[in-house]
Steps between C-alpha positions, in 0.01 A plus 500: 500500500244705697242314705150495345263763640187380677241756382244388758746539786596847378137613502440394860640565843515268799388681813476409865181528706425410862852586606646302209324174587281526189677549166300620202593538136299783346506722192731799486210700356126456526321366806735440793419372847533740790368590843134437409561130437676451834235697691234283336685182599547624856124560523411148384425252776564135418499175691699184444356303210315795343459523125582858405421668167653830395319680219719721282825374646743678264836337573358331809608740775200494733401137449855374544550720807200322653616157383845562649359484855554125483167394648413230244341767283440430132459807278341531157621818332276638222641744242370607158834618356695197368838672545429586864359150553827353368697713744269394783574135415871579511448657842315195630800287403753756622344504847407129506144567613180298469319696231376481144453781250194511276478733199138602523274806469358582845180624335463183293217245536474246779562221249847636421590496869355153554698367204825577684384368835352817650138402530237674709542474879856367464710765679545579867663837436505741205723806486515760227649831396276598208575788266362789705602835354212707364562541126324839507747642753817296449738552211530174312842345453616463138596142590193281419578238766546764769180673390302175520644427845420843645188651342154391612190500284148562627453127555844390622430486872160333469633240255801410716293476817251280313782264399622483860151433633456213256835343593467525878350240727237619745694664782800561276663840498583758236780752558555789262680831466341803331546873482371675813248727329325190364394361839130552426537308174673212677229476766231506232672222303525287815138556597385196303621179661760640741495626857721529808692771315825631650675814375841655562602827333857561386654848518818596321554796736347575840353834390364378166179314411512122468629369168389135524251284682553138597175307527413150614151351468347161571270318259172471687637695798258686726720688747489882493758710320830542686744790448860447611755771582664640187841389379747786461767428241726798578548697821517879537864492387399316180677185616324163488305438820598214728182312412551547126860378525393189694220417258705552184781289647254217564549520875140591585151459358244778490181471713289362215753218464477408867151571634 
């Protein structure tokens, strides 16, 4: 008799990140973790004992990459999609990390966050990879989950930054990744309540404009804006740069994750 087919297993893959040290189950189709999540994690500075919250975690890639540093870090991973949240819980168990997954709308009221233990001023670090593609210029995916994960509305950035500001303690830090042409929007969203902003641009090719920006800001910070040298993902021969290889393998943090 044939073995029964596990439909859930057939609809997912198990992929290695950070040189294989982090294993993630994720959907075959729809929103899948990639370079952005690892770049975000590598730009997130944490200290031993920090409480870290990732907003919009998907299957947990960025938050678990941070939690895997083994510095007594506890991560709360927030995701609106119940199917992705279930996979994120699987990934917490698979990697035996100190994290919990909360199925929650990032733009929801403070009371909903407080009800699951994420009250105001409760986090040391927040990281997030919000939907950032401009719906007016980006062709929407026919997959509803992928569309929700990728397309921003007029209020997405402001709403997500507001949620982070509410969660963070004074002096806590927010790290985010966004499309490069939206830098002005990011700085405007951070203008209320954040300072000590640090920015690193990410270029896919040396002779092309930046495609992403990595940004870190401090709640209540007062230091002037700092711009770090750009990260080049691919060299002139279209091969991954040495820095990109080291970061994606989990061998090195980016400046925003160290400074």
